[in-house]
C-alpha positions as CSV (number, residue, x, y, z in Angstrom):
1,M,131.6,222.8,190.7
2,R,129.6,224.4,187.8
3,R,132.2,227.1,187.1
4,K,132.8,228.6,183.7
5,S,136.1,230.2,184.4
6,V,139.4,228.9,183.2
7,V,143.0,229.7,183.8
8,S,144.5,232.7,182.0
9,A,147.7,232.8,180.1
10,K,149.6,234.4,182.9
11,D,148.5,231.5,185.3
12,G,149.4,228.5,183.2
13,G,150.8,229.5,179.9
14,F,147.7,228.8,177.8
15,G,144.7,231.0,176.9
16,P,141.2,230.7,178.1
17,H,139.8,229.5,174.7
18,P,141.8,226.9,172.7
19,A,141.6,226.9,169.0
20,G,138.2,226.0,167.6
21,I,136.2,226.6,170.8
22,P,134.0,229.7,170.6
23,G,134.8,232.5,173.0
24,E,132.5,235.0,174.6
25,N,133.0,237.5,171.8
26,G,133.1,235.0,168.9
27,R,135.6,232.4,167.6
28,V,139.2,232.9,168.6
29,P,141.1,233.9,165.5
30,S,143.8,231.5,164.2
31,A,146.8,232.3,162.1
32,D,145.9,229.4,159.8
33,A,142.3,229.6,158.7
34,A,142.3,226.0,157.4
35,T,143.6,224.7,160.7
36,E,141.0,226.8,162.6
37,K,138.3,225.4,160.4
38,F,139.6,221.9,160.9
39,D,139.8,222.3,164.7
40,A,136.3,223.7,164.8
41,I,134.9,220.7,162.9
42,A,137.0,218.4,165.2
43,V,135.4,220.0,168.3
44,E,131.9,219.3,166.8
45,L,132.8,215.7,166.1
46,Y,134.4,215.0,169.5
47,A,131.2,216.3,171.1
48,L,129.3,213.4,169.6
49,A,128.9,210.1,171.5
50,P,131.7,207.7,170.6
51,E,129.5,205.3,168.7
52,R,128.4,208.2,166.4
53,F,131.9,209.5,165.8
54,T,133.1,207.4,162.9
55,A,130.1,207.8,160.7
56,E,129.9,211.5,161.3
57,R,133.6,212.0,160.7
58,N,133.4,210.1,157.4
59,A,130.4,212.2,156.3
60,R,132.2,215.5,157.2
61,A,135.3,214.3,155.4
62,A,133.3,213.6,152.3
63,S,131.6,217.1,152.4
64,E,134.8,219.1,153.3
65,R,136.9,218.3,150.3
66,D,139.7,220.6,151.3
67,L,140.0,218.8,154.7
68,T,139.1,215.2,153.7
69,G,142.5,213.7,154.5
70,R,142.9,215.4,157.8
71,L,139.4,214.7,158.9
72,K,139.6,211.0,158.0
73,A,142.8,210.8,160.1
74,L,140.9,211.9,163.2
75,R,140.8,209.0,165.7
76,K,137.7,207.9,167.6
77,P,138.1,208.9,171.2
78,T,138.1,206.4,174.0
79,V,135.1,206.7,176.4
80,A,137.4,208.1,179.1
81,A,138.8,210.8,176.7
82,W,135.2,211.6,175.5
83,A,134.0,212.0,179.1
84,V,136.9,214.4,179.9
85,N,136.0,216.4,176.7
86,L,132.5,216.8,178.2
87,L,134.0,218.4,181.3
88,A,136.0,220.8,179.1
89,R,132.9,221.7,176.9
90,E,130.7,222.2,180.0
91,G,133.3,224.6,181.5
92,Q,133.8,222.3,184.6
93,L,137.7,222.4,184.7
94,G,138.2,226.0,185.7
95,E,138.5,225.2,189.4
96,A,141.0,222.5,188.6
97,L,143.2,224.8,186.6
98,D,142.9,227.5,189.2
99,L,144.2,224.9,191.7
100,A,147.1,224.1,189.3
101,A,148.2,227.7,189.4
102,A,148.1,227.7,193.2
103,L,150.1,224.5,193.3
104,R,152.8,226.1,191.0
105,E,152.9,229.2,193.3
106,A,153.3,227.0,196.4
107,Q,156.2,225.2,194.6
108,D,157.8,228.5,193.7
109,D,157.5,229.6,197.3
110,L,158.8,226.3,198.7
111,D,155.8,226.2,201.0
112,A,155.6,222.6,202.1
113,A,152.5,223.1,204.3
114,E,150.6,224.9,201.5
115,L,151.7,222.2,199.1
116,A,150.3,219.5,201.4
117,R,147.0,221.3,201.8
118,L,146.7,221.9,198.1
119,S,147.6,218.3,197.3
120,R,144.7,217.1,199.5
121,Q,142.4,219.6,197.8
122,R,143.7,218.4,194.4
123,R,142.9,214.7,195.2
124,A,139.4,215.6,196.4
125,L,138.7,217.8,193.4
126,V,140.0,215.4,190.8
127,A,137.8,212.6,192.3
128,A,134.8,214.9,192.3
129,L,135.4,215.8,188.6
130,A,135.8,212.2,187.6
131,T,132.5,211.4,189.2
132,Q,130.9,214.4,187.4
133,A,132.4,213.2,184.1
134,V,130.8,209.8,184.6
135,D,127.5,211.5,185.4
136,L,127.7,213.7,182.3
137,A,128.3,210.6,180.2
138,R,125.4,208.7,181.8
139,E,123.1,211.7,181.1
140,R,124.0,211.2,177.4
141,G,123.4,207.5,177.5
142,V,127.0,206.4,177.6
143,A,128.1,204.0,180.4
144,V,131.6,204.5,181.8
145,S,133.3,201.4,183.2
146,A,135.4,201.4,186.4
147,A,138.6,201.2,184.3
148,A,137.5,204.1,182.1
149,R,136.6,206.1,185.2
150,E,140.1,205.5,186.5
151,D,141.5,206.9,183.2
152,V,139.2,210.0,183.6
153,L,140.7,210.5,187.1
154,K,144.3,210.2,185.8
155,T,143.6,212.6,182.9
156,V,142.1,215.3,185.1
157,N,144.9,214.9,187.5
158,A,147.4,215.2,184.7
159,A,145.7,218.5,183.6
160,V,146.2,219.9,187.1
161,M,149.9,218.7,187.3
162,D,151.1,219.6,183.8
163,A,150.5,222.7,181.7
164,A,150.8,220.8,178.4
165,A,148.2,218.3,179.6
166,A,145.9,221.1,180.6
167,A,146.2,222.7,177.2
168,A,145.4,219.3,175.6
169,V,142.4,218.8,177.8
170,M,141.0,222.3,177.3
171,T,140.8,221.7,173.5
172,A,137.9,219.3,174.2
173,R,139.4,217.1,171.5
174,L,141.1,214.4,173.5
175,T,141.4,211.0,171.8
176,R,143.0,209.1,174.6
177,P,143.6,209.5,178.4
178,L,146.6,211.2,179.9
179,E,148.7,210.4,183.0
180,A,151.1,212.3,185.1
181,S,154.0,210.2,186.4
182,G,156.5,211.8,188.8
183,F,158.2,215.0,187.6
184,E,158.4,214.0,183.9
185,P,156.3,216.0,181.4
186,V,153.0,214.4,180.5
187,D,153.1,212.7,177.1
188,V,150.4,214.4,174.9
189,S,151.6,213.1,171.6
190,D,148.7,211.8,169.5
191,A,146.4,212.7,172.4
192,V,144.4,215.4,170.6
193,G,142.4,215.3,167.4
194,G,143.5,218.3,165.4
195,S,146.1,220.9,166.3
196,L,147.5,221.1,169.8
197,P,147.9,224.7,171.2
198,G,151.4,225.6,172.2
199,V,152.2,226.2,175.8
200,P,154.7,229.1,176.1
201,A,157.0,228.6,179.1
202,A,155.9,230.7,182.0
203,P,158.4,233.4,182.8
204,P,160.4,232.7,186.0
205,P,159.1,234.6,189.0
206,N,160.8,237.9,189.7
207,R,163.3,237.5,192.6
208,D,162.0,240.5,194.5
209,E,158.4,239.4,194.0
210,L,159.3,235.8,195.0
211,A,161.1,237.0,198.1
212,E,158.2,239.3,199.0
213,R,155.7,236.4,198.4
214,R,157.8,234.1,200.6
215,A,158.0,236.7,203.3
216,R,154.3,237.3,203.2
217,K,153.6,233.6,203.4
218,A,156.1,233.3,206.3
219,A,154.3,236.1,208.1
220,E,150.9,234.4,207.4
221,R,152.3,231.2,208.8
222,A,153.6,233.0,211.9
223,A,150.3,234.8,212.4
224,R,148.4,231.4,212.1
225,E,150.8,229.8,214.5
226,A,150.4,232.7,217.0
227,E,146.6,232.6,216.6
228,R,146.7,228.8,217.2
229,A,149.0,229.2,220.3
230,A,146.7,232.0,221.6
231,G,143.7,229.8,221.1
232,E,145.3,226.9,222.9
233,A,146.4,229.2,225.8
234,T,142.9,230.5,226.0
235,R,141.4,227.0,226.1
236,E,144.0,226.0,228.7
237,L,143.2,229.0,230.8
238,G,139.5,228.2,230.6
239,A,140.1,224.6,231.7
240,I,142.2,225.7,234.6
241,E,139.7,228.3,235.7
242,A,136.9,225.7,235.6
243,K,139.1,223.3,237.8
244,L,139.9,226.2,240.1
245,A,136.2,227.0,240.6
246,K,135.4,223.4,241.5
247,A,138.4,223.3,243.9
248,R,137.2,226.4,245.6
249,E,133.7,225.1,245.9
250,R,135.0,221.8,247.4
251,S,137.3,223.8,249.8
252,D,134.4,225.9,251.0
253,L,132.2,222.8,251.6
254,L,135.0,221.1,253.5
255,Q,135.6,224.2,255.6
256,E,131.9,224.4,256.4
257,R,132.0,220.7,257.4
258,I,135.2,221.3,259.6
259,E,133.4,224.2,261.4
260,G,130.4,222.0,262.0
261,L,132.5,219.2,263.3
262,R,134.4,221.6,265.6
263,A,131.1,222.8,267.0
264,D,130.0,219.2,267.5
265,L,133.4,218.5,269.2
266,Q,132.9,221.4,271.6
267,R,129.4,220.1,272.5
268,L,130.8,216.6,273.0
269,E,133.7,217.8,275.1
270,A,131.2,219.7,277.4
271,D,129.0,216.7,277.6
272,A,132.0,214.5,278.4
273,Q,133.1,216.9,281.2
274,K,129.6,216.9,282.7
275,A,129.6,213.1,282.5
276,E,133.0,213.0,284.2
277,H,131.8,215.3,287.1
278,E,128.6,213.2,287.5
279,T,130.8,210.1,287.6
280,E,133.0,211.6,290.3
281,R,129.9,212.6,292.4
282,L,128.3,209.2,292.1
283,D,131.6,207.5,293.0
284,A,131.6,209.6,296.2
285,E,128.0,208.8,297.0
286,R,128.7,205.1,296.3
287,A,131.6,205.2,298.7
288,E,129.5,206.7,301.4
289,A,126.6,204.3,300.7
290,A,129.1,201.4,300.9
291,S,130.4,202.6,304.3
292,R,126.9,202.9,305.7
293,A,126.0,199.5,304.3
294,H,129.1,198.0,306.0
295,A,128.3,199.6,309.3
296,A,124.7,198.5,309.1
297,T,125.8,195.0,308.4
298,K,128.0,195.0,311.4
299,Q,125.2,196.3,313.6
300,A,122.8,193.6,312.3
301,E,125.3,190.9,313.0
302,A,125.8,192.1,316.5
303,A,122.1,192.3,317.1
304,R,121.6,188.8,315.8
305,A,124.4,187.5,318.1
306,A,122.8,189.2,321.1
307,L,119.5,187.6,320.3
308,E,121.0,184.2,320.1
309,S,122.7,184.5,323.5
310,H,119.4,184.8,325.2
């Protein structure tokens, strides 16, 4: 989040250093020296905590006789605007403005999926920057209310959605919060203390370049879809192979059990056959024993009768 980069003119239509903010190689030159001086003083004043602004503004107005009227006209920033100015001064809005360029490209390419992804990223980034602005303000002894935090969030979001709003925010001289509503341009009138940098209209994308970019994105989507399908097929194959291995293992166990039961059945059938033979033998012996017993009984009865006759 602690990035120092900002969007270039080709990305969003405004330069990396608005009037009055020092660049890496010195102050950015201005066509109007008085306006440049005025904006530089305004940047210094809007860097002060809001409660110090009025007194310091009046003091500078008194000392800068050639700018007295213009300096006195500078309005005290709201807490929300001042907190967003802190983000701009700290170089924390570069990622947001990079995202704005990506959103514009996705809109040009009519890439709904990329727009949806970038929109989710925008919401997360805007929320993180709003929290960072509150923290920066707290570090400087200024409390930001819940309502002011909501204004910070709306302002950062407006900077992502609208090039004019981004140019206003990057001056670090906001006096009031901004808000993007639908597709209407963000109202930046009276939102900046000092001059507002112009926002040249971005040239329309070259038809050939646009067609090539769309074709590339379509190819990227097709490649992602193919990779996703391949991944799903690989996972499905792995799941089926795991099930197959378990089925084979169970089949082998059942086959072993069947073979064991067959062996047991063969033993039982042999035992049954032996028992049947034994039963037949014993039946025959019983019949013979019964015949002998019957004959013996007859003989005993005859003997007893003979004994009784004597």
